[in-house]
C-alpha positions in Angstrom: 78.4 -29.5 128.6 74.6 -29.6 127.9 73.8 -27.4 124.9 70.8 -25.9 126.8 73.0 -24.2 129.3 73.9 -20.5 129.0 77.0 -20.5 131.2 79.5 -22.8 132.9 77.1 -22.9 135.9 73.5 -24.2 136.0 71.2 -21.2 136.4 68.4 -22.4 138.5 64.9 -21.0 139.1 63.6 -22.3 142.4 59.8 -22.4 142.3 58.4 -22.3 145.7 60.0 -20.5 148.6 58.4 -22.3 151.5 60.2 -24.6 154.0 61.8 -26.9 151.4 62.3 -24.2 148.7 64.1 -21.9 151.2 66.3 -24.8 152.3 67.2 -25.6 148.7 67.9 -21.9 147.9 70.4 -21.7 150.8 71.9 -25.0 149.7 72.4 -23.9 146.0 73.7 -20.5 147.1 76.3 -21.7 149.7 77.1 -25.4 149.3 76.5 -26.6 145.8 79.2 -26.3 143.1 78.4 -25.6 139.5 75.1 -23.9 140.0 73.6 -20.6 141.1 70.1 -19.3 142.0 69.0 -17.1 139.1 65.3 -16.6 140.2 62.9 -17.5 143.0 59.2 -17.8 142.4 56.5 -17.8 145.0 52.9 -16.7 144.9 53.7 -14.7 148.0 55.8 -11.9 146.6 57.1 -10.9 150.0 58.4 -14.4 150.7 60.1 -14.6 147.3 61.7 -11.2 147.9 62.9 -12.3 151.3 64.3 -15.5 149.9 66.6 -13.7 147.4 67.7 -10.9 149.7 71.1 -12.3 150.3 71.5 -14.2 147.0 73.6 -12.2 144.5 72.0 -11.7 141.1 68.8 -13.6 141.9 65.4 -12.0 141.1 62.1 -12.5 142.9 59.0 -13.4 140.8 55.5 -14.5 141.4 54.8 -16.3 138.0 56.6 -19.6 137.1 56.0 -18.8 133.4 58.0 -15.6 133.7 60.9 -17.5 135.3 61.0 -20.1 132.6 61.1 -17.5 129.9 64.1 -15.7 131.2 67.4 -16.0 129.2 69.4 -16.5 132.5 67.3 -19.5 133.6 68.3 -22.9 132.2 67.1 -25.3 134.9 64.3 -25.4 137.4 63.9 -26.8 141.0 60.2 -27.4 141.9 59.4 -27.1 145.6 55.8 -26.1 145.5 52.9 -28.1 147.0 52.3 -31.2 144.9 49.0 -30.2 143.4 50.9 -27.4 141.5 53.6 -29.7 140.0 51.9 -30.9 136.8 51.6 -27.5 135.0 55.1 -26.4 136.0 56.7 -29.7 134.9 55.0 -29.7 131.6 56.0 -26.1 130.9 59.7 -26.9 131.9 59.7 -29.9 129.6 58.5 -27.7 126.8 61.7 -25.7 127.4 63.8 -29.0 127.5 65.2 -27.9 130.9 66.9 -30.0 133.6 64.3 -30.4 136.4 64.6 -31.4 140.0 61.1 -31.9 141.4 60.5 -32.4 145.1 58.3 -35.4 145.8 55.6 -36.1 144.8 56.0 -36.0 141.0 52.3 -35.2 141.1 49.6 -36.3 143.5 47.8 -38.8 141.3 48.9 -41.6 139.0 47.0 -40.2 136.0 48.7 -36.8 136.2 52.1 -38.5 136.8 51.6 -40.6 133.8 50.9 -37.5 131.7 54.3 -36.2 132.8 55.9 -39.6 131.8 54.2 -39.4 128.4 55.5 -35.8 127.9 59.0 -36.8 128.7 58.8 -39.8 126.5 57.7 -37.5 123.6 60.8 -35.4 124.4 62.9 -38.5 123.9 65.1 -38.2 127.0 64.9 -38.0 130.7 64.9 -34.5 132.1 63.1 -34.9 135.5 64.8 -36.1 138.6 62.4 -36.7 141.5 63.5 -35.7 145.0 63.6 -39.0 146.9 66.5 -38.0 149.0 66.9 -41.2 150.9 68.7 -42.8 147.9 71.5 -40.3 148.6 71.8 -41.1 152.3 75.0 -42.9 153.1 73.3 -45.7 155.2 70.7 -46.4 152.5 73.4 -46.4 149.8 75.4 -48.9 151.9 72.4 -51.1 152.3 71.7 -50.8 148.6 75.3 -52.1 148.0 74.6 -55.1 150.2 71.5 -55.9 148.2 73.4 -55.5 144.9 76.5 -57.4 146.1 74.7 -60.5 147.3 77.2 -61.4 150.0 74.3 -62.1 152.5 72.3 -64.1 150.1 68.8 -63.3 148.8 66.8 -60.6 150.6 63.7 -62.0 152.3 62.0 -59.2 154.2 62.2 -55.5 155.1 60.9 -54.0 158.3 60.6 -50.2 158.2 59.6 -47.5 160.7 58.8 -43.9 159.9 58.2 -41.8 162.9 57.5 -38.0 163.1 57.3 -36.0 166.3 54.1 -34.3 165.2 52.2 -33.2 162.1 51.1 -29.7 161.0 47.4 -28.6 160.9 45.6 -30.2 158.0 47.7 -33.3 157.8 45.0 -35.8 156.8 44.8 -39.6 157.3 45.5 -40.0 153.6 48.7 -37.9 153.9 50.2 -40.6 156.2 50.5 -42.5 152.9 51.0 -39.8 150.3 53.4 -37.6 152.2 55.2 -40.1 154.5 55.0 -43.7 153.3 55.7 -42.5 149.8 59.4 -42.5 150.8 59.2 -46.1 151.9 57.6 -47.1 148.6 60.5 -45.6 146.8 63.1 -47.0 149.2 61.7 -50.5 148.8 61.7 -50.2 145.0 65.3 -48.8 145.1 66.7 -51.5 147.3 65.0 -54.5 145.7 65.0 -53.3 142.0 61.4 -54.6 141.9 58.0 -52.9 141.6 55.5 -53.0 144.4 52.6 -55.5 143.6 50.2 -54.9 146.5 49.6 -52.7 149.5 47.5 -53.6 152.6 46.9 -51.4 155.7 46.0 -52.5 159.2 44.7 -50.0 161.8 44.9 -51.1 165.4 45.0 -49.0 168.6 44.8 -45.3 167.9 47.3 -42.8 169.4 45.3 -40.5 171.7 47.6 -37.6 170.7 46.7 -37.8 167.0 44.4 -35.2 165.5 40.8 -36.2 164.9 41.3 -36.6 161.2 44.0 -39.2 161.6 44.2 -42.8 162.6 47.8 -42.9 163.8 49.8 -45.2 163.7 49.1 -47.5 160.8 50.8 -50.7 159.7 51.5 -50.9 156.0 52.0 -54.4 154.5 53.8 -54.5 151.1 54.6 -57.3 148.6 57.0 -56.7 145.6 56.6 -58.4 142.2 59.4 -60.7 143.2 57.7 -61.9 146.4 59.7 -59.9 149.0 57.6 -58.9 152.0 57.9 -55.5 153.6 56.1 -53.8 156.4 56.1 -50.1 157.5 55.1 -48.7 160.8 54.0 -45.1 160.0 53.7 -43.2 163.3 53.4 -39.4 162.7 52.7 -38.1 166.2 55.4 -40.0 168.0 56.5 -36.9 170.0 59.9 -38.1 171.0 61.6 -37.0 167.8 62.1 -37.9 164.1 63.3 -41.5 163.3 63.5 -43.5 160.1 64.8 -47.0 160.3 65.0 -50.1 158.1 65.9 -53.6 158.9 66.7 -55.9 156.0 66.5 -59.7 156.5 68.7 -61.8 154.2 69.3 -65.5 153.9 72.7 -65.1 155.8 72.3 -62.0 157.9 70.3 -59.0 159.1 71.2 -55.4 158.5 69.9 -52.4 160.5 70.1 -48.8 159.4 68.8 -45.5 160.7 69.6 -45.8 164.3 69.6 -42.4 166.1 72.6 -40.1 165.4 75.6 -39.7 167.6 77.4 -42.3 169.7 75.4 -44.7 171.7 76.7 -44.4 175.2 76.4 -46.9 178.1 77.3 -45.4 181.5 76.0 -45.3 185.1 73.5 -48.0 184.4 71.9 -46.2 181.4 72.4 -46.1 177.7 71.3 -43.8 175.0 72.1 -41.4 172.1 70.6 -38.5 170.3 67.2 -38.4 168.5 67.1 -36.0 165.6 64.3 -33.4 165.8 63.3 -33.4 162.2 64.0 -34.5 158.6 66.3 -31.6 157.8 68.8 -32.8 160.5 68.4 -36.5 159.7 68.7 -36.2 155.9 70.6 -32.9 155.5 73.7 -34.6 153.9 71.4 -36.6 151.7 69.7 -33.5 150.4 73.0 -31.9 149.6 74.3 -35.0 147.8 71.0 -35.2 145.9 71.1 -31.6 144.6 74.8 -31.9 143.7 74.2 -35.1 141.8 71.4 -33.3 139.8 73.6 -30.4 139.0 76.5 -32.6 137.9 74.3 -34.8 135.8 72.6 -31.7 134.2 76.0 -30.6 132.9 76.1 -34.0 131.0 72.5 -33.7 129.8 71.4 -36.5 132.1 69.5 -36.9 135.4 71.4 -37.9 138.6 68.7 -39.8 140.6 65.2 -41.1 140.6 63.3 -40.6 137.4 59.8 -39.5 136.4 59.0 -43.2 136.1 59.9 -43.6 139.8 57.6 -40.7 140.6 54.8 -42.3 138.6 55.3 -45.7 140.2 55.3 -44.3 143.8 52.1 -42.3 142.9 50.5 -45.5 141.9 51.6 -47.1 145.2 50.2 -44.2 147.1 46.8 -44.5 145.3 46.7 -48.2 146.2 47.7 -47.3 149.8 44.9 -44.8 150.1 42.4 -47.3 148.8 43.8 -49.9 151.2 43.0 -47.5 154.1 39.3 -48.2 153.4 39.7 -52.0 153.4 41.4 -54.8 155.2 42.3 -56.5 152.0 45.5 -56.1 149.9 45.1 -53.7 147.0 46.9 -54.3 143.7 49.2 -51.5 142.5 48.2 -50.7 138.9 51.0 -49.7 136.6 51.2 -48.9 132.9 53.9 -50.4 130.7 57.3 -48.8 131.4 58.4 -46.7 128.4 61.7 -47.6 126.8 63.5 -44.4 127.8 63.4 -45.5 131.4 65.0 -48.9 130.8 68.5 -47.4 130.3 
């Protein structure tokens, strides 16, 4: 058991009670073993109060500092907007707490690198970043095929990331920083390689896209090992939520992410069910992700993507945003990986 813990259960402060935070609060309270919600923090006091209404023993707060100082809090789950992450993460690292941080680690490579440096000074990994696709059963199975080598060397990846719509204020840059960020992590996870360059092509524009977006976009990626990947990012697809990946190997092709439910052919037609949103598509993955974090925290470890993964994807996003302004491939700039992330 980790010496930082104050009981047999991980006592978690959830910081941020919006859409993702509220979902994690329900998950921790009802479906995750070995943890409890000790506090919920939100700048909106009414929202924090509402979030803990049915959670026994949890308190509602408006200041993350107050939550981190409580004797009954020994871990933190960060679900605030990304621009607030850096200060919260640095404060939690000062307390040497297990941390689960929803993506992004931070919004820029420089601030993400400051988090990496702070964790390196601590001397051990404390931050797990919320790239939940690594915990999806289909992505895990595909990862096993990559690792096993039974289909030979991987040659290409073809990815599609489609949302039915976007909320107000979802900018052109957010197609990369809020959506393609997941593909950046998945490609790194599957291949075990860093991303070397990003190029973006913009063709015909969807007439249903808001004025501030050029949707869809075609993202072209090359890894340091020479694997080519492409991503169709289409965030106003209307028909539903769909995330697919096709992996091309020397001796075969693997597809994952087809729509849920049985595919039925009858009466001259075929079809299945399209999930309406990411909660339905990746609900099981979120649960596995949080349980892995809780279990690993009891061992003084992390149970998923690291702060280095968060930094590397932030660097990919920065290259992607620069690539939106140019037809040329943009090099991903990475600092040297610290030793604590090599284990």
